Kinemage of the C-alpha trace (Angstrom):
@kinemage 1
@onewidth
@group {chain A} dominant
@subgroup {mainchain}
@vectorlist {calphas} color= white
{ca met a 1} P -7.736 -4.864 -21.366
{ca ile a 2} L -4.554 -3.361 -22.786
{ca thr a 3} L -4.621 0.576 -20.994
{ca lys a 4} L -3.222 2.766 -22.811
{ca leu a 5} L 0.032 5.369 -21.186
{ca thr a 6} L 1.207 8.587 -22.150
{ca lys a 7} L 5.214 8.953 -22.649
{ca val a 8} L 5.595 10.568 -19.222
{ca gln a 9} L 3.697 7.938 -17.767
{ca gln a 10} L 5.092 5.101 -18.456
{ca asp a 11} L 8.763 7.053 -17.748
{ca val a 12} L 7.182 7.121 -14.463
{ca leu a 13} L 6.306 3.363 -13.967
{ca asp a 14} L 10.053 2.519 -16.153
{ca lys a 15} L 11.731 4.387 -13.022
{ca met a 16} L 9.340 3.069 -9.901
{ca asn a 17} L 10.672 -0.658 -11.839
{ca asp a 18} L 14.354 0.643 -12.113
{ca gly a 19} L 14.280 1.517 -7.541
{ca trp a 20} L 12.824 5.229 -8.283
{ca glu a 21} L 10.443 6.129 -5.344
{ca leu a 22} L 6.792 8.350 -5.950
{ca gly a 23} L 5.693 10.804 -3.625
{ca cys a 24} L 3.049 13.558 -2.821
{ca tyr a 25} L 3.882 16.182 -0.391
{ca ile a 26} L 0.988 18.419 1.010
{ca asn a 27} L 3.022 21.605 -0.096
{ca ser a 28} L 5.355 20.657 -2.453
{ca gly a 29} L 3.647 18.673 -4.967
{ca cys a 30} L 5.091 15.388 -6.675
{ca asn a 31} L 8.568 14.405 -6.998
{ca leu a 32} L 10.027 11.071 -7.755
{ca gln a 33} L 13.174 10.618 -6.009
{ca lys a 34} L 16.001 7.475 -6.558
{ca gly a 35} L 16.591 5.007 -4.131
{ca gly a 36} L 13.669 5.993 -2.608
{ca leu a 37} L 12.633 9.343 -1.069
{ca gly a 38} L 14.059 11.696 1.336
{ca arg a 39} L 17.577 9.495 0.502
{ca gly a 40} L 19.037 11.840 -1.531
{ca gly a 41} L 19.227 10.575 -5.226
{ca gln a 42} L 18.313 12.299 -8.109
{ca thr a 43} L 14.794 13.759 -7.639
{ca gln a 44} L 12.825 14.191 -11.261
{ca arg a 45} L 8.988 16.238 -10.038
{ca val a 46} L 5.957 14.321 -11.298
{ca ser a 47} L 2.362 15.955 -11.793
{ca his a 48} L -0.414 15.395 -9.970
{ca ala a 49} L -3.343 14.313 -12.120
{ca thr a 50} L 0.150 12.368 -13.672
{ca val a 51} L -0.052 10.151 -9.832
{ca thr a 52} L -4.000 10.208 -10.596
{ca ser a 53} L -4.357 9.131 -13.934
{ca leu a 54} L -2.218 6.050 -12.304
{ca tyr a 55} L -4.199 5.357 -9.455
{ca gln a 56} L -7.051 5.152 -12.233
{ca lys a 57} L -5.883 2.528 -14.170
{ca his a 58} L -5.152 0.546 -11.845
{ca leu a 59} L -1.154 0.696 -12.012
{ca ile a 60} L 0.319 2.104 -8.126
{ca arg a 61} L -1.210 1.935 -5.318
{ca arg a 62} L -1.310 4.284 -1.551
{ca val a 63} L 0.395 3.724 0.947
{ca asp a 64} L -0.347 6.323 3.920
{ca gly a 65} L 2.745 7.872 5.245
{ca phe a 66} L 4.231 11.649 6.639
{ca pro a 67} L 4.553 13.612 5.506
{ca ala a 68} L 4.393 12.127 2.368
{ca val a 69} L 1.718 10.186 0.771
{ca arg a 70} L 3.945 7.683 -0.898
{ca tyr a 71} L 3.172 4.948 -4.037
{ca val a 72} L 3.858 1.798 -5.170
{ca leu a 73} L 3.595 -0.412 -8.633
{ca ile a 74} L 0.930 -2.329 -7.915
{ca glu a 75} L 2.301 -5.271 -10.290
{ca ala a 76} L 4.992 -5.684 -7.971
{ca glu a 77} L 3.274 -5.952 -5.229
{ca lys a 78} L 1.900 -9.450 -6.813
């Protein structure tokens, strides 16, 4: 089955493939960060709706953590 993605969703997946890490913080929303969360790299805001959609399409999975819930690509784990 082919999953149709928006340009924003595809951009998030492409950046995650390039080493950016996706995480959501309780009080400050979701971010992609180059090189990993909290490592000082470039950041990009991501809407919670985008993260939820990618999660519901089974393209990313949650990795519970504190202070952020992190997400990884499911395909990268195969």
